[in-house]
N, C-alpha and C positions, 0 to 999 in steps of 0.2 A: 354512475361511479366505476362502472367497470370498465375504461375506455384508459382510466385510470391509473386502475392493475394490470393493462394487458398491459401497457404504458412504462411500470415499473418492470412484472414479468422479463418483458425482451431486453427490456438493459439491466435486469437481476442475470440473465442466463447468458448476454452477450460478456459482461461486467469476469461471472465466470470460466469461460472465455479464456478469454484475453490473462484473467490471469494467470488460470495453467497451464495458458498454453510462456509466459513469462513464467514459471518454474523451469525451463528447457529453453527458454534464447536470455540472453543474459543486458539485452537492451530493455527490454520488458517489463516492470517492474510490475511481481505481484499483489507485493504488501494493495492498494492501494487500487486495486483491483477487485480487491476480497471484499476491504474494508464496503466499497461501494457493491459490489456482492450481498451484504450482507445487510443492507440499507434498504435496496431492491428489493429481493426477498423481502424481507417484515415488513411493507409496501402492499405486496403484491400476494403475499399469497404466507401460511404460515405456518403447512405445511414444508414447506420449501427454502422457507429460514428454518425451524426445526430441521431438516435435514443437514444439510448446510452444517449446520454451526454441527452436528454430531462427524463430519469428513475429519476425517486424516492429512486436509490437504487445509482447514479453517483453524483446525487444534497444535499443527505445525507454525502456519503463518499468523494468526491471528488471535489465539486466544485467550496467549499471557496480557498481550496488549488491553487488546479486552478487559481483562479483567485486572486490572493494574498494577497490571505482575512485574511491566518491562516487555524485551526484550531481547536478544543472542547479538551479543558483539557482534555475528556475522551478518545477523539478521540489518541489525545496521549499518554496516557499512554499505552493506550490499543495494538499502535500501536511496545511500544519499550517492553513493556511488554511482551507480544511474540516470538519477536526477542529478547530478554534478558533470556527467557527459552531455544528458541532454540539454543542459540548461546551456550547462558548454558553448557549444554547436549553435544553438538558440544567438547565443552572447554575439559568438564573433560573425555569424554569418550576418546581425545585425552589424555593429560593430563595421565591415566590413563595406558599407553603405551607408555608415554618418549617422544611424540613427541614434540615438545618443538616447534619450530620453526614457526605454524599454528596455534600453539594458540598462539602464542604473535600475528603475523597478529590481529588473531579471536581478541581478546584482543585489539588491534589498532583501526579496523576500527569498535566496538562494544563501545568506545570509542570517533569517531567521528561520531559514530550512533545518541551516547545523545548526545553531540553535535550543531551538523543540527538541531533536532529535538529544544531543550532547551533555544536556544539561535540563531539557526535561523529563526524558522518555527514562525510566533505572536499565538498568545491564545488568539484564543476567552472564547467572556463572554460564556456562554448558551447562558445569556435574552436575551446579544446584537442581536443572530441568529436568537433566536426567533420573535424578534420585526424586525427586515428585512424581511423573511415572511409574516409577515402579523397577528404576533397573540401573 
């Protein structure tokens, strides 16, 4: 069991680092790395998990989503734009080589991604989130 915990600890720290770098580098998405961080820390160390969910990073980027309250439009757009750019690049590179089956699969995943974020994840008005913080 110690090996499993160590692997999740290393993955959690790696995801935390990549997610934090993603705050400053627009092409690297923050949200999925932080979701992975929460999961990995919950599997490896309760102390690290509790620490992470208490950080400003978690509260700013994940807390409202995890509580099923939704996401700010800015956060949704950031995720969708990043994923669209990355998937678009992959699609373009595969299409140039005439690799069509993966292109079709990628297009279906992209459409599912858009449907999920815009139809199933509630959009929180920016002022509502500020008010809930007491500001």
